[in-house]
N, CA and C atoms as a LAMMPS dump frame, in Angstrom:
ITEM: TIMESTEP
0
ITEM: NUMBER OF ATOMS
534
ITEM: BOX BOUNDS ff ff ff
-5.0000000000000000e+02 5.0000000000000000e+02
-5.0000000000000000e+02 5.0000000000000000e+02
-5.0000000000000000e+02 5.0000000000000000e+02
ITEM: ATOMS id mol type element x y z
1 1 1 N -12.117 -11.139 8.993
2 1 2 C -10.911 -11.443 8.687
3 1 3 C -10.704 -10.566 7.369
4 2 1 N -9.248 -10.005 7.327
5 2 2 C -9.144 -9.799 5.993
6 2 3 C -7.854 -10.184 6.352
7 3 1 N -6.838 -10.244 4.582
8 3 2 C -6.285 -11.01 4.326
9 3 3 C -4.892 -10.5 3.568
10 4 1 N -5.53 -9.922 2.142
11 4 2 C -5.593 -9.11 1.151
12 4 3 C -4.22 -7.328 1.659
13 5 1 N -2.995 -7.318 1.127
14 5 2 C -2.446 -6.583 1.775
15 5 3 C -3.613 -5.523 1.477
16 6 1 N -4.132 -4.528 0.174
17 6 2 C -4.943 -3.699 0.327
18 6 3 C -6.172 -3.736 0.543
19 7 1 N -6.624 -4.795 1.103
20 7 2 C -8.287 -5.428 1.529
21 7 3 C -8.3 -3.974 2.911
22 8 1 N -9.783 -3.691 3.098
23 8 2 C -10.065 -2.205 4.52
24 8 3 C -10.205 -3.844 5.416
25 9 1 N -9.886 -3.579 6.733
26 9 2 C -10.155 -4.144 7.714
27 9 3 C -11.638 -2.731 8.105
28 10 1 N -12.525 -4.247 9.015
29 10 2 C -13.855 -3.158 9.088
30 10 3 C -13.443 -2.095 10.571
31 11 1 N -14.318 -1.439 10.47
32 11 2 C -14.124 -0.819 11.417
33 11 3 C -12.78 0.597 11.822
34 12 1 N -12.161 0.048 11.199
35 12 2 C -10.736 1.015 11.59
36 12 3 C -10.683 2.377 11.136
37 13 1 N -9.981 3.235 11.524
38 13 2 C -9.72 4.71 11.31
39 13 3 C -8.214 4.886 10.88
40 14 1 N -7.08 4.44 11.134
41 14 2 C -5.977 4.78 10.177
42 14 3 C -5.288 2.953 10.041
43 15 1 N -4.548 3.363 8.758
44 15 2 C -3.359 1.989 8.995
45 15 3 C -2.224 2.861 8.766
46 16 1 N -0.653 2.434 9.377
47 16 2 C 0.516 2.637 8.95
48 16 3 C 1.407 1.529 8.686
49 17 1 N 1.598 1.459 7.729
50 17 2 C 2.935 1.048 7.396
51 17 3 C 3.707 0.685 7.282
52 18 1 N 4.807 0.284 7.886
53 18 2 C 6.287 0.155 7.837
54 18 3 C 6.408 -1.133 7.054
55 19 1 N 7.78 -0.794 6.434
56 19 2 C 8.679 -2.024 5.574
57 19 3 C 10.238 -2.516 6.458
58 20 1 N 10.944 -3.123 6.759
59 20 2 C 12.415 -3.45 6.7
60 20 3 C 13.02 -4.453 5.793
61 21 1 N 14.083 -4.804 5.8
62 21 2 C 14.489 -5.752 4.815
63 21 3 C 15.761 -6.393 5.459
64 22 1 N 15.43 -7.846 4.991
65 22 2 C 16.892 -8.674 6.406
66 22 3 C 17.808 -8.755 5.448
67 23 1 N 18.928 -8.603 6.14
68 23 2 C 20.505 -8.722 5.898
69 23 3 C 21.379 -10.043 6.754
70 24 1 N 22.058 -10.565 6.206
71 24 2 C 22.702 -11.629 6.479
72 24 3 C 23.947 -11.584 7.39
73 25 1 N 24.17 -11.55 8.338
74 25 2 C 25.457 -11.79 8.87
75 25 3 C 25.489 -12.381 10.244
76 26 1 N 27.171 -13.14 9.441
77 26 2 C 27.685 -14.003 10.34
78 26 3 C 27.005 -14.852 10.172
79 27 1 N 26.038 -15.272 9.362
80 27 2 C 24.736 -16.384 9.29
81 27 3 C 23.362 -16.296 9.602
82 28 1 N 23.652 -15.029 10.409
83 28 2 C 22.463 -14.541 11.008
84 28 3 C 21.302 -13.369 10.581
85 29 1 N 20.149 -14.115 9.946
86 29 2 C 19.189 -12.874 9.406
87 29 3 C 18.849 -11.975 10.106
88 30 1 N 19.214 -10.83 10.045
89 30 2 C 19.045 -9.336 10.856
90 30 3 C 18.346 -8.62 10.072
91 31 1 N 16.94 -8.154 10.797
92 31 2 C 16.332 -7.461 10.678
93 31 3 C 16.778 -6.034 10.461
94 32 1 N 16.705 -4.991 9.212
95 32 2 C 16.966 -4.188 9.256
96 32 3 C 15.452 -2.446 9.414
97 33 1 N 16.562 -1.662 9.832
98 33 2 C 15.342 -0.384 10.397
99 33 3 C 14.079 -0.422 9.837
100 34 1 N 13.431 -0.092 10.109
101 34 2 C 11.601 0.387 9.707
102 34 3 C 11.597 1.228 9.063
103 35 1 N 10.711 1.465 7.914
104 35 2 C 10.696 2.759 6.994
105 35 3 C 9.466 2.706 6.844
106 36 1 N 8.599 3.664 7.454
107 36 2 C 7.244 4.049 6.554
108 36 3 C 6.963 4.191 5.616
109 37 1 N 6.376 3.773 4.789
110 37 2 C 6.306 3.025 3.766
111 37 3 C 4.183 3.888 3.032
112 38 1 N 3.807 4.067 4.149
113 38 2 C 2.425 4.339 3.493
114 38 3 C 1.594 4.308 4.634
115 39 1 N 0.17 5.425 4.892
116 39 2 C -0.587 5.784 5.594
117 39 3 C -1.582 6.013 5.249
118 40 1 N -3.019 5.384 5.897
119 40 2 C -4.026 5.677 5.048
120 40 3 C -5.477 5.968 6.487
121 41 1 N -5.962 6.835 5.667
122 41 2 C -7.176 7.167 6.783
123 41 3 C -8.338 6.927 5.926
124 42 1 N -9.158 6.385 6.773
125 42 2 C -10.671 6.247 6.626
126 42 3 C -11.572 6.956 7.148
127 43 1 N -12.881 7.099 6.694
128 43 2 C -14.135 7.735 7.231
129 43 3 C -15.14 6.668 8.106
130 44 1 N -15.829 7.262 8.773
131 44 2 C -16.7 6.224 9.999
132 44 3 C -17.487 5.184 8.598
133 45 1 N -17.672 5.668 7.318
134 45 2 C -18.358 4.407 6.498
135 45 3 C -17.388 3.654 5.866
136 46 1 N -16.208 3.449 6.448
137 46 2 C -15.124 2.867 6.09
138 46 3 C -14.119 3.051 4.347
139 47 1 N -14.682 4.548 4.12
140 47 2 C -14.097 4.655 2.288
141 47 3 C -12.635 5.473 2.84
142 48 1 N -12.023 4.849 2.037
143 48 2 C -10.717 5.925 2.141
144 48 3 C -10.727 7.118 1.683
145 49 1 N -10.187 8.548 3.069
146 49 2 C -10.109 9.385 2.592
147 49 3 C -8.99 9.959 2.438
148 50 1 N -7.779 9.3 3.053
149 50 2 C -6.275 9.528 2.466
150 50 3 C -5.526 8.443 2.244
151 51 1 N -4.315 8.807 1.444
152 51 2 C -3.626 7.038 1.444
153 51 3 C -2.439 8.234 0.657
154 52 1 N -1.383 8.156 1.829
155 52 2 C 0.155 8.774 1.516
156 52 3 C 1.378 7.879 1.7
157 53 1 N 2.235 7.536 0.453
158 53 2 C 3.225 6.902 -0.045
159 53 3 C 4.293 7.734 0.762
160 54 1 N 5.121 6.825 1.043
161 54 2 C 6.442 7.392 0.971
162 54 3 C 7.595 7.14 0.547
163 55 1 N 8.376 7.841 0.309
164 55 2 C 9.955 7.211 -0.215
165 55 3 C 10.826 6.672 0.902
166 56 1 N 11.96 5.649 0.574
167 56 2 C 12.891 5.725 1.567
168 56 3 C 13.255 6.421 2.853
169 57 1 N 13.633 7.33 2.222
170 57 2 C 14.037 8.754 2.711
171 57 3 C 12.972 9.309 4.08
172 58 1 N 11.82 9.094 3.65
173 58 2 C 10.561 9.704 4.368
174 58 3 C 10.033 10.974 3.851
175 59 1 N 10.369 10.86 3.066
176 59 2 C 9.545 12.403 1.838
177 59 3 C 8.532 11.681 1.071
178 60 1 N 7.57 12.613 0.968
179 60 2 C 6.046 11.82 0.505
180 60 3 C 6.518 11.826 -0.792
181 61 1 N 5.733 10.536 -1.475
182 61 2 C 6.202 10.303 -2.668
183 61 3 C 4.526 10.881 -3.428
184 62 1 N 3.844 10.339 -3.07
185 62 2 C 1.981 10.436 -3.433
186 62 3 C 1.006 10.88 -1.971
187 63 1 N 0.242 11.715 -2.755
188 63 2 C -0.639 11.347 -1.506
189 63 3 C -1.973 12.011 -1.842
190 64 1 N -2.89 10.549 -1.672
191 64 2 C -3.965 10.617 -2.525
192 64 3 C -5.3 11.442 -1.548
193 65 1 N -5.976 12.061 -2.209
194 65 2 C -6.892 13.173 -0.983
195 65 3 C -8.432 12.203 -2.001
196 66 1 N -9.573 11.908 -0.893
197 66 2 C -10.591 11.431 -1.66
198 66 3 C -11.871 11.857 -1.131
199 67 1 N -12.051 12.561 -1.634
200 67 2 C -13.718 13.436 -0.558
201 67 3 C -14.855 13.056 -1.19
202 68 1 N -16.186 14.234 -0.634
203 68 2 C -17.262 13.736 -1.351
204 68 3 C -18.096 12.873 -0.391
205 69 1 N -19.6 12.718 -1.116
206 69 2 C -20.372 11.806 -0.961
207 69 3 C -20.753 10.763 -1.399
208 70 1 N -21.42 9.533 -0.792
209 70 2 C -21.635 8.328 -2.005
210 70 3 C -21.807 8.536 -3.115
211 71 1 N -22.79 9.109 -3.379
212 71 2 C -22.955 9.686 -4.944
213 71 3 C -22.246 10.453 -5.753
214 72 1 N -21.302 11.659 -5.219
215 72 2 C -20.206 12.405 -5.76
216 72 3 C -19.007 11.657 -5.188
217 73 1 N -18.343 11.054 -5.607
218 73 2 C -16.999 11.06 -4.875
219 73 3 C -15.852 11.285 -5.818
220 74 1 N -14.713 12.165 -5.408
221 74 2 C -13.745 12.206 -6.564
222 74 3 C -12.409 12.208 -5.439
223 75 1 N -11.924 11.96 -5.683
224 75 2 C -9.802 11.747 -6.241
225 75 3 C -9.273 12.615 -6.341
226 76 1 N -8.331 12.723 -5.658
227 76 2 C -7.063 13.793 -6.052
228 76 3 C -5.923 13.446 -5.73
229 77 1 N -5.133 13.307 -6.594
230 77 2 C -3.744 12.428 -6.191
231 77 3 C -3.077 13.891 -6.86
232 78 1 N -1.947 13.775 -5.783
233 78 2 C -0.58 14.77 -5.873
234 78 3 C 0.39 13.81 -5.632
235 79 1 N 1.198 13.461 -6.735
236 79 2 C 2.527 13.366 -6.92
237 79 3 C 3.738 14.217 -7.253
238 80 1 N 4.633 13.762 -6.218
239 80 2 C 5.817 15.163 -5.665
240 80 3 C 7.416 14.38 -6.527
241 81 1 N 7.918 15.107 -7.184
242 81 2 C 9.171 14.916 -7.129
243 81 3 C 10.276 14.585 -6.099
244 82 1 N 11.555 14.043 -6.344
245 82 2 C 12.162 13.571 -5.114
246 82 3 C 12.755 14.772 -4.371
247 83 1 N 12.744 16.295 -4.404
248 83 2 C 13.08 17.24 -4.042
249 83 3 C 11.736 18.039 -3.51
250 84 1 N 10.513 17.031 -3.353
251 84 2 C 9.873 17.715 -2.872
252 84 3 C 8.878 18.455 -3.251
253 85 1 N 9.099 19.105 -4.598
254 85 2 C 8.151 20.116 -5.186
255 85 3 C 6.952 19.214 -5.912
256 86 1 N 6.029 19.863 -5.951
257 86 2 C 5.016 19.15 -7.296
258 86 3 C 5.334 18.77 -8.05
259 87 1 N 5.129 17.464 -8.443
260 87 2 C 5.049 17.272 -10.029
261 87 3 C 3.765 17.415 -11.091
262 88 1 N 2.806 16.76 -10.147
263 88 2 C 1.508 16.866 -10.576
264 88 3 C 0.553 16.768 -9.856
265 89 1 N -0.639 16.936 -10.235
266 89 2 C -1.799 16.318 -9.49
267 89 3 C -2.949 16.374 -10.723
268 90 1 N -3.55 15.061 -9.922
269 90 2 C -4.879 14.206 -10.925
270 90 3 C -5.923 14.501 -10.132
271 91 1 N -6.855 14.421 -11.084
272 91 2 C -8.68 15.02 -9.95
273 91 3 C -9.183 14.191 -10.979
274 92 1 N -10.269 12.952 -10.296
275 92 2 C -10.827 11.574 -11.002
276 92 3 C -11.907 11.858 -10.457
277 93 1 N -13.3 11.838 -10.712
278 93 2 C -14.514 12.08 -10.002
279 93 3 C -15.217 9.925 -10.955
280 94 1 N -16.135 10.199 -10.123
281 94 2 C -16.564 8.258 -10.213
282 94 3 C -18.133 8.871 -10.668
283 95 1 N -18.442 7.932 -11.441
284 95 2 C -20.171 7.496 -11.48
285 95 3 C -21.053 7.212 -10.165
286 96 1 N -22.196 7.018 -10.229
287 96 2 C -22.837 6.793 -8.848
288 96 3 C -22.255 5.016 -8.568
289 97 1 N -21.743 4.404 -9.737
290 97 2 C -21.379 2.394 -10.046
291 97 3 C -20.191 2.388 -9.281
292 98 1 N -19.571 3.695 -8.571
293 98 2 C -18.25 3.963 -8.767
294 98 3 C -16.74 3.5 -9.725
295 99 1 N -17.813 3.35 -10.221
296 99 2 C -16.635 3.939 -12.169
297 99 3 C -16.378 5.148 -12.421
298 100 1 N -14.876 4.966 -12.728
299 100 2 C -14.243 6.323 -13.23
300 100 3 C -15.545 7.33 -13.64
301 101 1 N -15.445 8.396 -13.938
302 101 2 C -16.391 9.127 -14.723
303 101 3 C -15.277 10.037 -15.673
304 102 1 N -14.065 10.733 -15.452
305 102 2 C -13.326 11.63 -16.134
306 102 3 C -12.185 11.833 -15.122
307 103 1 N -10.971 11.896 -15.688
308 103 2 C -9.808 12.175 -15.047
309 103 3 C -9.477 13.689 -15.627
310 104 1 N -8.496 13.926 -15.299
311 104 2 C -7.889 15.593 -15.555
312 104 3 C -6.379 15.456 -14.493
313 105 1 N -5.736 15.506 -15.486
314 105 2 C -4.059 16.046 -15.127
315 105 3 C -3.458 17.509 -15.108
316 106 1 N -3.361 17.929 -14.028
317 106 2 C -2.568 19.544 -13.358
318 106 3 C -1.045 18.96 -13.514
319 107 1 N -0.13 20.295 -14.512
320 107 2 C 1.104 19.401 -14.389
321 107 3 C 1.15 20.952 -13.118
322 108 1 N 2.474 21.109 -12.926
323 108 2 C 3.463 21.953 -11.964
324 108 3 C 3.182 23.124 -11.995
325 109 1 N 2.418 23.138 -13.603
326 109 2 C 2.545 25.016 -13.642
327 109 3 C 0.796 25.369 -13.906
328 110 1 N -0.626 24.359 -13.27
329 110 2 C -1.236 24.242 -13.32
330 110 3 C -2.197 24.272 -14.585
331 111 1 N -1.361 23.581 -15.899
332 111 2 C -2.403 23.55 -16.716
333 111 3 C -3.22 22.261 -16.939
334 112 1 N -4.207 22.114 -17.503
335 112 2 C -5.232 21.359 -17.036
336 112 3 C -5.248 20.202 -18.862
337 113 1 N -5.362 18.987 -18.104
338 113 2 C -5.289 18.305 -19.829
339 113 3 C -6.332 17.437 -19.106
340 114 1 N -7.566 16.902 -20.275
341 114 2 C -8.057 15.67 -19.727
342 114 3 C -7.496 14.334 -19.977
343 115 1 N -7.984 13.778 -19.288
344 115 2 C -6.918 11.967 -19.35
345 115 3 C -7.692 11.203 -20.148
346 116 1 N -7.416 9.957 -20.974
347 116 2 C -8.746 9.104 -21.454
348 116 3 C -8.35 7.869 -20.515
349 117 1 N -9.499 7.795 -20.327
350 117 2 C -9.489 6.592 -19.07
351 117 3 C -9.866 5.283 -20.168
352 118 1 N -8.932 4.069 -19.525
353 118 2 C -8.764 2.87 -19.471
354 118 3 C -9.769 1.874 -18.918
355 119 1 N -10.076 0.825 -19.369
356 119 2 C -10.531 0.088 -18.349
357 119 3 C -10.868 -0.138 -16.844
358 120 1 N -11.42 -0.526 -16.282
359 120 2 C -11.272 -0.389 -14.429
360 120 3 C -10.042 -1.557 -14.928
361 121 1 N -8.866 -1.445 -13.726
362 121 2 C -7.882 -2.15 -13.43
363 121 3 C -8.255 -3.543 -12.653
364 122 1 N -7.879 -4.736 -12.556
365 122 2 C -7.927 -5.637 -11.074
366 122 3 C -7.198 -6.303 -10.972
367 123 1 N -6.915 -6.582 -9.59
368 123 2 C -5.858 -7.208 -9.241
369 123 3 C -6.295 -7.764 -8.067
370 124 1 N -5.049 -8.753 -8.149
371 124 2 C -5.107 -10.013 -7.768
372 124 3 C -4.363 -10.156 -6.82
373 125 1 N -5.204 -10.337 -5.33
374 125 2 C -4.365 -10.643 -4.082
375 125 3 C -3.08 -11.858 -3.946
376 126 1 N -2.16 -11.778 -3.753
377 126 2 C -1.256 -12.99 -3.081
378 126 3 C -2.108 -13.622 -2.143
379 127 1 N -2.46 -15.519 -1.884
380 127 2 C -2.734 -15.692 -1.362
381 127 3 C -1.251 -16.659 -0.591
382 128 1 N -1.662 -16.074 0.523
383 128 2 C -0.65 -16.468 1.834
384 128 3 C -0.177 -17.356 2.218
385 129 1 N -1.259 -18.565 1.803
386 129 2 C -0.979 -20.286 2.304
387 129 3 C -0.541 -20.677 1.031
388 130 1 N -0.171 -20.483 0.296
389 130 2 C 0.741 -20.374 -1.386
390 130 3 C 2.063 -19.836 -1.16
391 131 1 N 3.001 -20.627 -1.807
392 131 2 C 4.063 -20.288 -2.184
393 131 3 C 3.42 -19.822 -3.691
394 132 1 N 4.518 -18.425 -4.404
395 132 2 C 4.496 -18.211 -6.093
396 132 3 C 5.496 -18.828 -6.83
397 133 1 N 5.537 -18.792 -8.212
398 133 2 C 6.433 -19.437 -9.028
399 133 3 C 7.863 -19.476 -8.25
400 134 1 N 8.437 -18.445 -8.051
401 134 2 C 9.768 -17.997 -7.503
402 134 3 C 9.756 -18.327 -6.256
403 135 1 N 9.07 -19.064 -5.695
404 135 2 C 9.495 -19.376 -4.442
405 135 3 C 9.518 -18.71 -3.131
406 136 1 N 8.67 -17.741 -3.487
407 136 2 C 8.334 -16.874 -2.184
408 136 3 C 7.417 -16.977 -1.571
409 137 1 N 7.741 -17.462 0.18
410 137 2 C 6.127 -17.284 0.945
411 137 3 C 6.048 -16.528 1.889
412 138 1 N 4.903 -16.073 2.611
413 138 2 C 4.77 -15.613 3.57
414 138 3 C 4.032 -15.79 4.567
415 139 1 N 4.689 -15.542 5.964
416 139 2 C 4.086 -15.524 7.105
417 139 3 C 3.232 -14.688 7.582
418 140 1 N 2.525 -14.689 7.974
419 140 2 C 1.574 -13.579 8.85
420 140 3 C 0.72 -13.672 10.074
421 141 1 N 1.12 -12.342 11.155
422 141 2 C 0.534 -12.606 12.467
423 141 3 C -0.597 -11.579 12.688
424 142 1 N -1.614 -12.052 13.257
425 142 2 C -2.618 -11.538 13.143
426 142 3 C -3.132 -10.52 14.502
427 143 1 N -4.081 -9.913 14.367
428 143 2 C -4.13 -8.66 16.032
429 143 3 C -5.872 -9.642 16.277
430 144 1 N -6.499 -8.847 16.958
431 144 2 C -7.703 -10.092 18.13
432 144 3 C -8.834 -9.93 17.114
433 145 1 N -9.013 -8.795 15.997
434 145 2 C -9.774 -8.809 15.227
435 145 3 C -9.836 -9.547 13.874
436 146 1 N -8.666 -10.412 13.415
437 146 2 C -8.138 -11.246 12.706
438 146 3 C -7.659 -10.521 11.876
439 147 1 N -6.857 -9.016 11.134
440 147 2 C -6.485 -8.756 10.675
441 147 3 C -5.297 -8.799 10.384
442 148 1 N -4.717 -8.935 9.573
443 148 2 C -2.877 -9.311 9.868
444 148 3 C -2.371 -8.09 10.05
445 149 1 N -1.011 -7.99 11.064
446 149 2 C -0.59 -7.021 11.416
447 149 3 C 1.035 -7.2 10.974
448 150 1 N 1.468 -8.201 10.667
449 150 2 C 3.275 -8.298 10.096
450 150 3 C 3.181 -9.707 9.148
451 151 1 N 3.755 -9.107 8.388
452 151 2 C 3.998 -10.367 7.442
453 151 3 C 5.231 -10.32 6.925
454 152 1 N 5.978 -11.705 7.013
455 152 2 C 7.605 -11.84 6.563
456 152 3 C 7.728 -12.558 5.37
457 153 1 N 8.391 -11.852 4.65
458 153 2 C 8.462 -12.85 3.216
459 153 3 C 9.483 -13.734 2.964
460 154 1 N 9.528 -15.137 2.75
461 154 2 C 10.721 -15.692 2.43
462 154 3 C 10.973 -16.073 1.453
463 155 1 N 12.271 -16.366 0.69
464 155 2 C 12.86 -16.81 -0.453
465 155 3 C 13.064 -18.034 -0.194
466 156 1 N 13.429 -19.265 -0.83
467 156 2 C 13.525 -20.153 -0.937
468 156 3 C 14.946 -19.871 -1.711
469 157 1 N 16.352 -20.972 -0.759
470 157 2 C 17.909 -20.781 -0.782
471 157 3 C 18.447 -22.137 -0.402
472 158 1 N 19.404 -22.423 -1.039
473 158 2 C 20.423 -23.577 -0.713
474 158 3 C 21.032 -23.356 0.513
475 159 1 N 21.327 -23.34 1.563
476 159 2 C 22.54 -23.04 2.505
477 159 3 C 22.924 -24.068 3.35
478 160 1 N 24.001 -24.336 2.728
479 160 2 C 24.909 -26.04 3.893
480 160 3 C 24.434 -26.767 2.837
481 161 1 N 23.907 -26.301 1.754
482 161 2 C 23.573 -28.487 1.452
483 161 3 C 21.718 -28.394 1.081
484 162 1 N 21.088 -27.243 2.155
485 162 2 C 20.031 -27.809 2.404
486 162 3 C 19.304 -26.463 1.885
487 163 1 N 17.493 -26.838 1.572
488 163 2 C 16.771 -25.802 0.743
489 163 3 C 15.928 -25.597 2.173
490 164 1 N 16.16 -24.213 2.599
491 164 2 C 15.942 -22.941 3.304
492 164 3 C 15.098 -21.963 3.071
493 165 1 N 14.126 -21.806 4.25
494 165 2 C 13.838 -20.667 3.777
495 165 3 C 14.282 -19.313 4.488
496 166 1 N 14.198 -17.905 3.899
497 166 2 C 15.09 -16.97 4.048
498 166 3 C 14.706 -16.133 3.991
499 167 1 N 14.367 -15.426 5.264
500 167 2 C 13.91 -14.068 5.39
501 167 3 C 14.223 -12.949 4.195
502 168 1 N 13.787 -12.528 3.533
503 168 2 C 13.576 -10.994 2.802
504 168 3 C 13.019 -10.032 3.154
505 169 1 N 11.961 -10.085 3.67
506 169 2 C 11.52 -8.461 3.663
507 169 3 C 10.255 -8.718 5.275
508 170 1 N 9.425 -7.832 5.752
509 170 2 C 8.588 -7.506 6.334
510 170 3 C 7.766 -6.41 6.561
511 171 1 N 6.761 -6.735 6.561
512 171 2 C 5.707 -5.587 6.898
513 171 3 C 4.902 -5.466 8.133
514 172 1 N 4.743 -3.944 8.297
515 172 2 C 4.096 -4.242 9.882
516 172 3 C 3 -3.249 8.897
517 173 1 N 1.822 -3.753 9.855
518 173 2 C 0.736 -2.686 9.907
519 173 3 C 0.016 -2.562 11.338
520 174 1 N 0.253 -1.013 11.541
521 174 2 C -0.15 -0.434 12.847
522 174 3 C -1.491 -0.217 12.52
523 175 1 N -2.795 -0.221 12.737
524 175 2 C -3.839 -0.483 12.6
525 175 3 C -5.214 0.066 14.192
526 176 1 N -5.316 1.253 13.55
527 176 2 C -6.318 1.763 14.852
528 176 3 C -7.67 1.617 14.724
529 177 1 N -8.413 1.3 15.184
530 177 2 C -9.547 1.093 15.391
531 177 3 C -10.418 2.355 16.367
532 178 1 N -11.827 2.581 15.193
533 178 2 C -12.388 3.513 15.533
534 178 3 C -12.91 3.076 17.067
């Protein structure tokens, strides 16, 4: 079972992520339209091979393609302008231990320059069992394999003199298994 948004559920083929915001009408919270936010594809070894993020209008914001075998992995990141034209392309190669070895950026004309790599960033996952400092909390629904497929975010507000949890955003994950 996995809980973090970026954790990889085992035995999966791809994940589609949709998001929607809530609005209040006549004292009732209504879920807005679902927007495609991200699509991820994995190989049989559960390595991410493609990760595409989308703008609110459905156009591609960025696309990461990862290729290679276990010893020679590389990622190619394509970032796009709002009009759909390629903004730049990144090529990142990895050492055998998984750390980044080299990174190059290519501008829209194809000119290459090496990028100085910084130390690996660490990611802290939100603990769904706790509320953060802002008073935000989450509620998750899980599939039969224990992977979350719906996450609703709430924030504390005072309504009618009472402190209540108000839904603000919902994230859906459609998981296709191998």
